[in-house]
C-alpha positions in Angstrom: 4.2 11.1 -109.7 7.9 11.5 -108.9 9.0 11.6 -112.5 7.1 14.8 -113.5 7.9 16.4 -110.2 11.7 15.9 -110.5 11.6 16.7 -114.2 9.9 20.0 -113.5 12.4 20.7 -110.7 15.4 19.9 -113.0 14.1 22.2 -115.8 13.4 24.9 -113.3 17.0 24.6 -112.0 18.4 24.7 -115.5 16.3 27.8 -116.4 17.3 29.4 -113.1 21.0 28.8 -113.9 20.6 30.3 -117.4 18.8 33.4 -115.9 21.7 33.8 -113.4 24.2 33.4 -116.2 22.4 36.0 -118.3 22.2 38.4 -115.3 25.9 37.9 -114.6 26.9 38.5 -118.3 24.6 41.6 -118.4 26.2 43.0 -115.2 29.7 42.2 -116.6 28.9 44.0 -119.9 27.3 46.9 -118.1 30.4 47.2 -115.8 32.7 47.2 -118.9 30.6 49.9 -120.6 30.7 52.0 -117.4 34.4 51.5 -117.1 34.9 52.4 -120.8 32.8 55.5 -120.3 34.8 56.5 -117.2 38.0 56.0 -119.1 36.7 58.1 -122.0 35.6 60.8 -119.7 39.0 60.9 -117.9 40.7 61.1 -121.3 38.5 63.9 -122.5 39.1 65.9 -119.4 42.9 65.6 -119.4 43.4 65.3 -123.2 45.5 67.5 -125.5 44.3 70.3 -127.7 43.8 68.0 -130.6 41.3 66.0 -128.4 41.0 62.6 -126.9 41.4 59.6 -129.4 38.7 57.1 -128.6 40.0 54.3 -130.8 43.2 53.8 -128.8 41.2 53.4 -125.6 38.7 51.1 -127.2 41.5 48.9 -128.7 43.2 48.6 -125.4 40.0 47.9 -123.5 39.1 45.1 -126.0 42.3 43.3 -125.0 40.6 42.3 -121.7 39.6 38.6 -121.3 36.3 37.4 -122.6 35.7 40.6 -124.8 35.2 39.6 -128.4 34.6 43.1 -129.7 33.9 46.6 -128.6 32.4 49.2 -130.9 30.7 52.6 -130.9 28.1 53.6 -133.6 26.2 56.7 -134.2 22.4 56.9 -134.5 22.6 56.1 -138.2 24.5 52.8 -137.4 27.9 54.0 -138.8 30.7 52.5 -136.8 32.8 55.3 -135.3 35.2 53.1 -133.3 35.7 49.3 -133.3 38.2 46.9 -131.8 38.7 45.6 -135.3 39.9 48.6 -137.4 38.7 47.1 -140.6 35.1 47.5 -139.4 35.3 51.3 -138.9 32.9 53.2 -141.2 30.7 50.2 -141.9 27.1 49.9 -140.8 26.1 48.0 -137.7 22.8 47.3 -135.8 20.5 47.5 -138.8 18.1 45.1 -137.0 17.9 47.4 -134.0 16.2 50.7 -133.4 19.3 52.7 -132.6 17.5 55.9 -132.1 15.3 54.4 -129.4 18.3 52.7 -127.8 20.3 55.9 -127.8 17.5 57.6 -126.0 17.7 55.4 -122.9 20.6 54.7 -120.5 19.5 51.2 -119.5 21.5 48.2 -120.7 20.0 45.8 -123.3 21.3 42.5 -124.4 20.9 39.8 -127.0 22.5 36.5 -128.1 24.3 36.4 -131.4 25.4 33.2 -133.2 28.0 33.2 -136.0 28.3 30.6 -138.7 31.4 29.2 -137.1 29.3 28.1 -134.2 30.5 30.8 -131.8 27.9 32.4 -129.6 28.3 36.0 -128.4 26.5 37.7 -125.6 26.1 41.3 -126.7 25.3 44.2 -124.3 24.5 47.7 -125.6 23.1 51.0 -124.6 23.6 54.8 -125.2 27.2 55.9 -125.1 27.4 58.9 -122.8 30.9 59.5 -121.5 30.0 63.1 -120.5 27.1 62.1 -118.2 24.4 62.4 -120.8 23.4 64.2 -124.0 23.0 67.4 -122.2 26.1 67.1 -120.1 28.8 69.7 -120.1 31.5 69.0 -122.7 35.0 68.8 -121.1 36.9 67.8 -124.1 36.7 66.7 -127.6 36.6 63.1 -129.0 39.0 62.5 -131.9 38.6 59.5 -134.3 41.7 57.9 -135.6 40.5 56.8 -139.0 39.3 58.9 -141.9 36.2 56.8 -142.2 35.3 57.5 -138.6 36.0 61.2 -139.0 33.9 61.4 -142.1 31.0 59.6 -140.4 31.3 61.9 -137.5 31.2 65.0 -139.7 28.1 63.7 -141.3 26.2 64.1 -138.1 24.2 67.3 -137.7 25.6 67.9 -134.3 28.6 66.6 -132.4 26.4 66.0 -129.4 24.0 63.5 -131.1 23.7 60.3 -129.1 25.9 57.3 -129.8 25.5 53.6 -129.0 28.2 51.4 -127.5 28.2 47.6 -128.1 30.2 45.0 -126.1 30.5 41.4 -127.3 31.3 38.9 -124.6 32.7 35.4 -125.3 30.3 32.7 -124.0 32.6 29.8 -124.5 33.7 29.5 -120.8 30.2 30.4 -119.7 28.6 27.7 -122.0 31.1 25.1 -120.7 30.2 26.0 -117.2 26.5 25.9 -118.1 27.0 22.5 -119.6 28.7 21.3 -116.4 26.0 22.9 -114.3 23.2 21.4 -116.5 24.8 18.0 -116.4 25.2 18.3 -112.7 21.6 19.4 -112.3 20.3 16.5 -114.5 22.5 14.0 -112.6 21.3 15.4 -109.3 17.7 15.2 -110.5 18.2 11.6 -111.6 19.8 10.8 -108.3 17.0 12.4 -106.4 14.5 10.6 -108.6 16.2 7.3 -107.9 16.4 8.2 -104.2 12.7 9.0 -104.4 12.0 5.7 -106.2 14.1 3.9 -103.6 12.3 5.6 -100.8 8.9 4.6 -102.2 10.0 1.1 -102.8 11.5 1.0 -99.3 8.2 2.3 -98.0 6.3 -0.4 -99.8 8.8 -3.0 -98.7 8.6 -1.8 -95.2 4.8 -1.8 -95.3 4.9 -5.3 -96.8 7.4 -6.4 -94.2 5.3 -5.0 -91.4 2.2 -6.6 -92.9 4.0 -9.9 -93.4 5.5 -9.7 -89.9 2.1 -9.0 -88.4 0.6 -11.9 -90.4 3.4 -14.2 -89.3 2.9 -13.1 -85.7 -0.8 -13.9 -85.9 0.0 -17.2 -87.6 2.6 -18.0 -84.9 0.3 -16.9 -82.1 -2.5 -19.1 -83.6 -0.2 -22.1 -84.1 1.3 -21.7 -80.6 -2.1 -21.4 -79.2 -3.3 -24.4 -81.2 -0.3 -26.4 -80.0 -0.8 -25.4 -76.4 -4.5 -26.0 -76.3 -4.9 -29.0 -78.6 -6.5 -31.7 -76.4 -3.8 -34.3 -77.3 -0.1 -34.5 -76.5 2.2 -33.1 -79.2 5.9 -33.4 -79.4 8.0 -32.2 -82.3 11.6 -33.4 -82.8 14.0 -31.7 -85.2 16.4 -33.4 -87.5 19.1 -33.4 -84.8 16.8 -35.5 -82.5 16.2 -32.6 -80.2 12.8 -31.6 -78.8 11.5 -28.5 -80.7 7.9 -28.4 -79.3 6.3 -29.8 -76.2 2.8 -28.9 -75.3 0.9 -28.8 -71.9 -0.9 -32.1 -72.5 2.3 -33.9 -73.1 3.7 -32.4 -69.9 0.6 -33.6 -67.9 0.5 -37.1 -69.4 4.3 -37.9 -69.3 5.1 -36.0 -66.1 7.9 -34.1 -67.9 8.1 -30.3 -67.5 8.3 -28.2 -70.7 11.3 -26.3 -69.3 13.3 -29.5 -68.9 12.2 -30.9 -72.3 12.8 -28.1 -74.7 16.1 -28.3 -76.6 17.1 -31.6 -75.0 18.0 -34.8 -76.7 14.8 -36.8 -77.2 16.2 -40.1 -76.1 17.3 -38.5 -72.8 13.8 -37.1 -72.0 11.1 -39.3 -73.7 10.1 -42.8 -72.5 11.6 -45.7 -74.4 8.2 -46.8 -75.7 7.8 -43.5 -77.6 11.3 -43.5 -78.9 10.7 -47.0 -80.3 7.9 -45.5 -82.5 10.4 -42.9 -83.8 12.9 -45.6 -84.7 10.2 -47.8 -86.3 9.1 -44.7 -88.2 12.6 -44.2 -89.7 12.6 -47.8 -90.7 9.2 -47.8 -92.4 9.6 -44.2 -93.7 6.0 -43.4 -93.4 3.4 -43.0 -90.6 2.6 -45.2 -87.6 -0.5 -45.3 -85.5 -0.9 -47.8 -82.7 -1.9 -48.2 -79.1 0.9 -48.8 -76.5 1.4 -49.1 -72.8 3.9 -46.4 -72.0 6.0 -46.6 -68.8 6.5 -43.0 -67.6 9.1 -41.6 -65.1 7.0 -42.1 -62.0 6.6 -45.8 -62.7 3.0 -45.6 -64.0 2.0 -47.5 -67.1 -0.3 -45.3 -69.2 -2.2 -46.6 -72.2 -1.6 -44.3 -75.1 -2.8 -44.0 -78.7 0.3 -42.8 -80.6 0.5 -41.3 -84.1 4.0 -40.7 -85.4 5.0 -39.2 -88.8 7.9 -37.7 -90.6 8.0 -34.0 -91.2 9.2 -32.5 -94.6 9.1 -29.1 -96.2 7.8 -28.3 -99.7 11.2 -29.4 -101.2 10.9 -32.8 -99.4 13.7 -31.9 -97.1 13.6 -33.8 -93.9 12.8 -31.6 -90.9 12.2 -34.1 -88.1 9.4 -36.1 -86.5 6.0 -35.3 -85.0 4.4 -37.4 -82.2 0.7 -37.1 -81.3 -0.6 -39.2 -78.5 -3.7 -39.4 -76.4 -4.2 -40.9 -72.9 -6.6 -43.9 -73.3 -7.2 -44.4 -69.5 -10.7 -43.0 -69.6 -11.4 -44.7 -72.9 -10.4 -48.0 -71.5 -12.4 -47.4 -68.4 -15.4 -46.7 -70.6 -14.7 -49.8 -72.6 -14.6 -51.9 -69.4 -17.8 -50.2 -68.3 -19.5 -51.0 -71.6 -18.3 -54.6 -71.4 -19.5 -54.8 -67.8 -22.9 -53.4 -68.8 -23.2 -55.8 -71.7 -22.2 -58.7 -69.4 -24.7 -57.6 -66.8 -27.5 -57.2 -69.4 -26.8 -60.8 -70.5 -26.7 -62.0 -67.0 -29.9 -60.1 -66.2 -31.8 -61.7 -69.1 -30.5 -65.1 -68.1 -31.4 -64.4 -64.4 -34.9 -63.4 -65.3 -35.5 -66.7 -67.1 -33.9 -68.8 -64.4 -35.7 -67.0 -61.6 -39.1 -67.6 -63.3 -38.3 -71.3 -63.6 -37.1 -71.6 -60.0 -40.0 -69.9 -58.3 -42.6 -72.5 -59.3 -40.6 -75.5 -57.9 -39.9 -73.4 -54.8 -43.6 -73.0 -54.1 -44.1 -76.7 -54.4 -41.2 -77.5 -52.1 -42.4 -75.0 -49.5 -45.9 -76.5 -49.7 -44.6 -80.1 -49.1 -42.4 -78.9 -46.3 -45.4 -77.2 -44.6 -47.5 -80.4 -45.1 -44.8 -82.6 -43.5 -44.5 -80.2 -40.6 -48.2 -80.5 -39.9 -48.3 -84.2 -40.4 -45.4 -85.1 -38.1 -46.1 -82.8 -35.2 -45.1 -85.4 -32.6 -41.7 -86.0 -34.1 -39.4 -83.1 -33.1 -36.6 -84.1 -35.6 -39.1 -84.1 -38.4 -40.4 -80.7 -37.2 -36.9 -79.2 -37.2 -36.2 -80.7 -40.7 -39.4 -79.2 -42.0 -38.6 -75.7 -40.4 -35.1 -75.8 -42.0 -36.6 -76.6 -45.4 -39.2 -73.8 -45.1 -36.4 -71.2 -44.0 -34.1 -72.2 -46.9 -36.9 -72.0 -49.4 -37.8 -68.5 -48.1 -34.1 -67.4 -48.2 -33.9 -68.8 -51.8 -37.1 -67.0 -52.7 -35.6 -63.7 -51.4 -32.5 -64.3 -53.5 -34.7 -65.0 -56.5 -36.7 -61.8 -55.8 -33.4 -59.8 -55.6 -32.3 -61.4 -58.8 -35.5 -60.4 -60.6 -35.2 -56.9 -59.2 -31.6 -56.7 -60.6 -32.7 -58.1 -63.9 -35.6 -55.8 -64.4 -34.9 -52.2 -65.6 -35.0 -49.8 -62.7 -38.2 -47.6 -62.7 -38.1 -44.5 -60.6 -40.7 -41.9 -59.8 -39.1 -38.6 -59.1 -40.5 -35.7 -57.0 -39.0 -32.7 -55.3 -37.7 -33.9 -52.0 -35.4 -32.5 -49.3 -32.4 -34.9 -49.2 -31.7 -34.2 -45.5 -35.2 -35.4 -44.6 -34.6 -38.7 -46.5 -31.3 -39.2 -44.7 -32.8 -38.6 -41.3 -35.7 -40.9 -41.9 -33.5 -43.7 -43.2 -31.2 -43.4 -40.2 -34.2 -44.0 -37.8 -34.6 -47.4 -39.4 -31.2 -48.6 -38.3 -31.1 -47.1 -34.8 -31.9 -50.5 -33.2 -29.1 -52.4 -35.1 -26.7 -49.6 -34.4 -27.6 -49.6 -30.7 -27.1 -53.4 -30.4 -23.4 -52.9 -31.5 -22.9 -49.6 -29.6 -22.3 -47.8 -32.9 -22.4 -44.0 -32.7 -24.2 -42.3 -35.6 -23.1 -38.8 -36.6 -24.5 -36.4 -39.2 -22.9 -33.4 -40.9 -25.1 -31.2 -43.0 -22.5 -28.5 -43.8 -24.6 -26.7 -46.4 -28.3 -26.4 -47.1 -29.3 -28.4 -50.2 -32.5 -27.3 -51.9 -35.2 -29.8 -52.9 -34.1 -32.0 -55.7 -35.9 -34.5 -58.0 -35.4 -38.0 -56.6 -37.3 -41.2 -56.0 -37.6 -41.2 -52.2 -38.1 -44.9 -51.8 -35.2 -45.8 -54.1 -32.8 -43.4 -52.4 -33.9 -44.7 -49.0 -33.2 -48.3 -50.3 -29.7 -47.2 -51.4 -28.9 -45.5 -48.0 -30.2 -48.5 -46.0 -28.1 -50.9 -48.0 -25.0 -48.7 -47.3 -25.8 -48.3 -43.6 -26.3 -52.1 -43.1 -23.0 -52.9 -45.0 -21.2 -50.4 -42.8 -22.7 -51.8 -39.5 -21.8 -55.4 -40.5 -18.2 -54.3 -41.2 -17.7 -52.6 -37.8 -17.0 -54.0 -34.4 -18.7 -52.8 -31.2 -18.4 -49.1 -30.5 -17.9 -48.1 -34.1 -18.7 -44.7 -35.8 -21.0 -44.1 -38.7 -20.9 -40.7 -40.2 -23.3 -39.4 -42.8 -22.5 -36.0 -44.5 -24.5 -33.9 -46.9 -23.0 -31.0 -49.0 -23.5 -29.3 -52.3 -21.1 -28.6 -55.2 -22.5 -25.3 -56.5 -20.1 -25.1 -59.4 -21.0 -28.6 -60.8 -24.5 -28.7 -59.4 -24.2 -31.9 -57.4 -25.9 -32.9 -54.1 -23.2 -35.0 -52.3 -23.9 -37.7 -49.7 -20.9 -39.3 -48.0 -21.4 -42.5 -45.8 -18.2 -43.2 -43.8 -17.5 -46.0 -41.3 -14.4 -47.2 -39.4 -14.9 -50.8 -40.2 -12.7 -53.5 -41.8 -12.4 -51.6 -45.1 -12.2 -53.1 -48.6 -9.1 -54.5 -50.2 -7.7 -52.5 -53.2 -8.1 -55.3 -55.6 -11.8 -55.8 -54.6 -12.9 -52.2 -55.1 -13.3 -52.6 -58.8 -15.6 -55.6 -58.4 -17.9 -54.5 -55.6 -20.6 -53.5 -58.0 -20.5 -56.8 -59.9 -23.5 -59.1 -59.3 -22.8 -62.0 -56.9 -19.5 -60.6 -55.8 -19.4 -60.5 -52.0 -17.0 -61.0 -49.1 -19.7 -61.9 -46.6 -20.3 -65.5 -45.8 -24.1 -65.1 -46.1 -24.3 -62.3 -48.7 -25.9 -62.6 -52.1 -23.6 -60.1 -53.8 -26.6 -58.2 -55.4 -27.1 -55.4 -52.9 -24.4 -53.0 -54.2 -25.2 -53.9 -57.9 -28.8 -52.8 -57.3 -27.6 -49.7 -55.5 -25.4 -48.8 -58.5 -28.3 -49.3 -60.9 -30.6 -47.0 -58.8 -27.9 -44.2 -58.8 -27.4 -44.6 -62.6 -31.2 -44.3 -63.1 -31.0 -40.9 -61.2 -28.1 -39.8 -63.6 -25.8 -39.8 -60.6 -22.4 -41.2 -59.8 -20.8 -43.3 -57.1 -17.3 -43.4 -55.7 -15.8 -45.7 -53.2 -12.6 -45.0 -51.1 -11.3 -47.4 -48.6 -8.3 -48.1 -46.5 -8.2 -51.8 -45.3 -8.5 -52.0 -41.6 -9.3 -48.3 -41.1 -12.3 -46.8 -42.9 -14.5 -46.8 -45.9 -16.3 -43.9 -47.6 -19.0 -44.3 -50.2 -19.8 -41.0 -52.0 -23.1 -40.5 -53.8 -23.4 -37.6 -56.4 -27.0 -36.7 -57.2 -27.7 -34.0 -59.8 -29.5 -30.9 -58.5 -31.1 -30.4 -62.0 -32.5 -33.0 -64.3 -31.2 -33.3 -67.8 -34.4 -31.9 -69.2 -34.0 -28.8 -67.0 -30.4 -28.2 -68.2 
C-alpha cells in the first residue's frame, strides 16, 4: 500500500516542479518580450528621421543571460530581425500557424530540441510595440539588412502583424530540475522507508505488547501456581541464593518469605534440606526420599523431599529445585491404619477366646454355687464360694465387653435432640456425683437442631466419660458438660470437662487402645468402645489434658449424614 502511494506522490511532485518551471520560463519569456516591445516603442518615439533600427536593439537584448536567440518574423514566416544576422531573410515557423498567432496577444510556448542535444524553451506571440495593430504609429521601424528590408517591402501594408520569438536556454533549468527530481525521489524513498519502518515498528510494538501480555499472563499463572501449589517449593539459583519461596514452604519451615528471598540457602534452610542439595550435586540427577527435618523452632517434621537440577534448553545449569510435603498427617493416618489393623486382629482373636472362655466360666459358676449350698454351715467355705462367684461374674463382664468390642458396632439412628440425651444421661450419675460432692454444670450456648444419632449408644458414650471423670476427681470436684454448634463445618460439639487428676502427655495417644488403663480395676476397653461408637456415627474425638489440673474430651457429631450431603 505504501509503495504506490509514495510513488504517486513522488510523480506528482516531479510533475508539479515541471509545471512550475514551465510557468517560470513562460513568465520570463513574456517579460523579455514586453521589455523588448517597450524598448522598441521608446526607440520609435525618440528615433531619428530615418527611423528606429530594430536589429541593433534585438542584438543587444539577445546578449542577456539565458537568451539563446531573439527574432521577429512577419506573417509569412520571413525573418525580419534575428540575433544571428545570418538568419535574416530566411523562413521560420513553418510548423506554426503564424497568422493565428499574430492575431492574439497571449504568449504561447513550446520545447525545441536540437541535434546537439540542446533543449530550448521558446516563447512567442504577436509583436506589437505600438500597443496593437490599430495603435497609433509614433515612428518608423528600419531594418538593417537588405534581406529584411526586401521582406518588409513585400508586405501589403507596414502595419501587418509580426510575431516575436524568444529562445531561452534550459541548461541551468534542467540541471536544477534534475537536482529537484533527484531530491524528490530521494525524499520519496526516505519517506517510503520511514513508512516501512513505521509499519514494522507498529507490528513490532504490537508483537511486543502481545508478547508482554502473554508473558505477564504466564508469569501471573506461574506465580499463582507456585504460591498455591499444595506442597513446599524452593528454587535456588546457580549462586546458591534463594530465588523462589512459596507460602507452603513458609508455613512448614517457619521461615518468612521476606527473610528468605535473595539470601544464601545455607544460611536460611535447615541442614537436612541442604544435605539433599549437596547429594544432588554429587549424583547429578534427581533425589526423592523421606527425611525428618529439624526446623528452627526445634520441631522435627517428617518430609517427603524431591530435589532436582534445573537446566535451560542449552543444558546450562540454572540452579536447584526443592519440592517437599509435610508427612505429619500421612504418618498419623499410617499409625491409625496400623492401629485399626491391629485392633481388627485383636478383635477376631478376642471373639474366639471369649467364646471358649464363657463355657468354662458357666461350669465354674455352677460348681461354686453348688459348694455354697452344700457347705452352708461352714462360713469359710461360704466366703470362698462367694468370692468365686463374684470373680466369675466379673470375668464374664470382661468377656462381654471383649465381645462387644470385637463385634462391629451396629447403630440405629433417628432424629434426636442432643441436649435431651445429655440431660437424661446426667440424671443417671447424680447419685455417684452426690456421694463425692461433685458439682455438675451444663452450658448449652447455642441451640442444636435434631440430628441423626443412636440415642442408646451416645448415652453409653456419655456415661463412660462421666464415670471416668468422677473416678478421677476428689471430693467437691466440678463436672462441666457444654453443647455448641459449628455452623460453618456443620458439627454438633459436646465437651465434657473435669478438674480431676488429668492424663499424662505420653498416655494420651494410647487411651483408645484396648486394655490400656491407669485404673487398678479397669479393663481398658471402655474408651476403645467409645471411640468405635463415635466412628460409627462418622464423628471425631479429641482429648486435651493438663496433668493435675483438668481434662476435656470433645465429641464432634455431624449434623448431616453423609447421604444427606
